[in-house]
C-alpha positions as CSV (number, residue, x, y, z in Angstrom):
1,M,144.0,33.0,51.6
2,E,143.3,29.5,52.7
3,R,140.4,29.6,54.1
4,I,140.0,27.4,58.0
5,T,137.0,25.1,58.2
6,F,136.5,22.7,61.6
7,K,134.8,18.5,60.4
8,R,133.1,17.5,63.9
9,T,131.5,14.3,64.4
10,L,128.0,14.9,65.8
11,S,129.9,13.7,69.0
12,S,132.0,16.3,69.7
13,A,129.6,18.8,68.4
14,V,127.0,17.6,70.8
15,L,130.1,17.0,73.1
16,H,131.4,21.5,72.7
17,A,128.1,22.8,72.6
18,W,127.6,21.1,76.2
19,A,129.8,22.2,77.7
20,T,129.5,25.8,76.2
21,E,126.2,25.4,78.2
22,F,127.9,24.0,81.8
23,N,129.9,26.5,81.3
24,R,127.5,29.8,80.3
25,A,124.6,28.5,83.2
26,H,128.6,28.3,86.3
27,R,130.4,30.9,85.1
28,E,128.5,32.5,88.4
29,A,129.7,29.5,90.3
30,P,132.7,30.5,92.0
31,I,131.3,34.5,92.2
32,C,128.1,33.0,94.5
33,A,130.5,30.8,96.4
34,S,132.0,34.6,97.3
35,M,128.9,36.0,98.6
36,W,128.4,33.3,100.5
37,R,131.9,33.5,102.2
38,L,131.0,37.4,102.2
39,R,128.2,37.2,103.8
40,F,129.3,34.4,106.2
41,A,132.9,36.7,107.5
42,A,129.8,39.7,107.4
43,L,127.8,38.0,110.2
44,F,130.7,35.8,111.5
45,T,132.5,39.8,112.5
46,F,128.1,41.5,113.4
47,G,128.4,39.1,115.5
48,A,131.4,39.0,117.3
49,L,131.1,43.7,117.9
50,V,127.2,42.8,119.2
51,F,129.2,41.0,122.1
52,L,131.7,42.8,122.4
53,A,129.4,45.5,122.5
54,G,127.2,44.4,125.3
55,R,130.3,43.2,127.5
56,A,131.1,46.7,127.3
57,L,128.0,48.5,127.8
58,A,127.0,46.1,130.5
59,E,126.4,47.7,134.0
60,T,129.2,47.0,136.5
61,N,129.2,47.9,140.0
62,A,132.6,48.4,140.5
63,D,132.0,49.0,144.8
64,A,131.1,45.4,144.3
65,P,133.1,42.8,146.3
66,T,135.4,40.2,145.4
67,G,137.3,36.8,146.3
68,K,136.9,35.7,149.0
69,A,135.1,37.5,152.2
70,D,137.4,38.4,155.1
71,A,135.0,37.4,157.8
72,V,131.5,35.4,158.5
73,I,128.8,36.6,161.0
74,D,126.1,33.6,161.5
75,L,122.7,36.3,161.8
76,A,121.3,32.9,163.3
77,T,123.2,32.3,166.3
78,R,122.9,33.6,169.1
79,E,127.2,34.3,168.9
80,G,126.6,36.1,165.3
81,V,123.5,38.8,167.3
82,D,125.4,39.0,170.2
83,L,128.6,40.1,167.8
84,V,127.2,42.4,165.8
85,K,125.1,44.1,168.6
86,G,121.4,43.0,166.8
87,Q,118.2,42.0,168.2
88,W,115.9,40.1,166.2
89,R,112.2,41.8,166.1
90,Y,109.0,40.5,164.0
91,S,106.0,42.7,163.3
92,D,103.3,41.4,161.2
93,T,102.4,42.9,158.6
94,K,100.0,44.7,156.7
95,I,99.2,45.4,152.8
96,I,97.7,49.2,152.6
97,E,96.3,51.6,149.3
98,V,98.5,54.8,149.2
99,D,97.7,57.2,146.6
100,F,100.4,57.8,144.2
101,K,100.7,58.7,140.1
102,A,100.9,57.0,137.1
103,A,103.8,56.7,134.4
104,G,103.9,59.5,132.6
105,P,105.0,60.7,129.4
106,D,108.5,60.6,130.5
107,K,107.9,57.6,132.3
108,Q,108.3,58.8,135.6
109,P,105.2,58.9,138.9
110,T,104.5,62.1,137.1
111,G,101.4,61.5,135.8
112,K,97.1,61.7,137.2
113,P,96.9,60.2,140.2
114,T,96.2,56.4,140.5
115,K,96.3,53.6,143.9
116,A,98.8,51.2,144.4
117,Y,99.7,49.4,147.1
118,D,102.3,49.4,150.1
119,F,102.9,47.0,152.9
120,T,103.5,49.2,157.0
121,P,105.4,49.2,158.9
122,H,108.1,49.5,157.0
123,A,112.0,48.2,159.3
124,G,114.4,50.9,158.8
125,K,118.4,51.4,160.9
126,M,118.2,52.6,164.2
127,G,116.9,56.6,164.2
128,N,115.0,56.5,161.2
129,A,112.1,58.2,161.1
130,R,110.5,55.5,158.6
131,S,111.6,53.2,161.0
132,D,108.8,52.1,164.5
133,D,110.4,50.0,166.8
134,T,107.9,50.1,169.6
135,R,105.1,48.3,167.4
136,S,107.7,45.3,167.2
137,A,108.6,42.6,169.9
138,P,112.1,41.4,170.8
139,I,111.9,37.9,169.5
140,D,114.3,34.6,170.8
141,R,116.1,33.0,168.6
142,A,114.8,29.2,168.5
143,A,111.1,31.5,168.1
144,L,112.0,32.4,165.0
145,F,112.8,29.4,163.3
146,Q,109.3,28.7,165.1
147,L,107.3,31.1,162.7
148,V,109.6,29.8,160.0
149,P,110.1,26.9,160.1
150,D,111.5,25.3,156.2
151,Q,114.9,27.9,156.3
152,P,117.6,26.1,157.0
153,H,119.2,27.5,160.4
154,N,121.7,25.9,162.7
155,S,120.5,23.9,166.1
């Protein structure tokens, strides 16, 4: 049986050693590239799912009107107030200290008694027990805009 031998020159042996080492060193390059693509795809998918879940779980108000209003009433005009049979009223407001309860473990006001601030008088609908319209005086539209001069209004 004849023995096969390889006769190499020094330069071909160096080239062969370099190629072998290069292949050994870069053998994992395709695997790293694949892992990078996999991580990118996973991150993109996760981001898309978070975005879609946020949109799906967002609070929406199905009763909120959409589109253009059928009518607009300007309560800054005498005609607008007359149309709704309304009346502008004015009353000084005071900030008062009231008894309250701190937040309890259920995050409701069931904890220890504490003090809080409120304002008085409270406005309300006609006939509301909290609304005391006898303390508020009717006010003319022109006088109302003199009280709040920086607000835009129709003349």
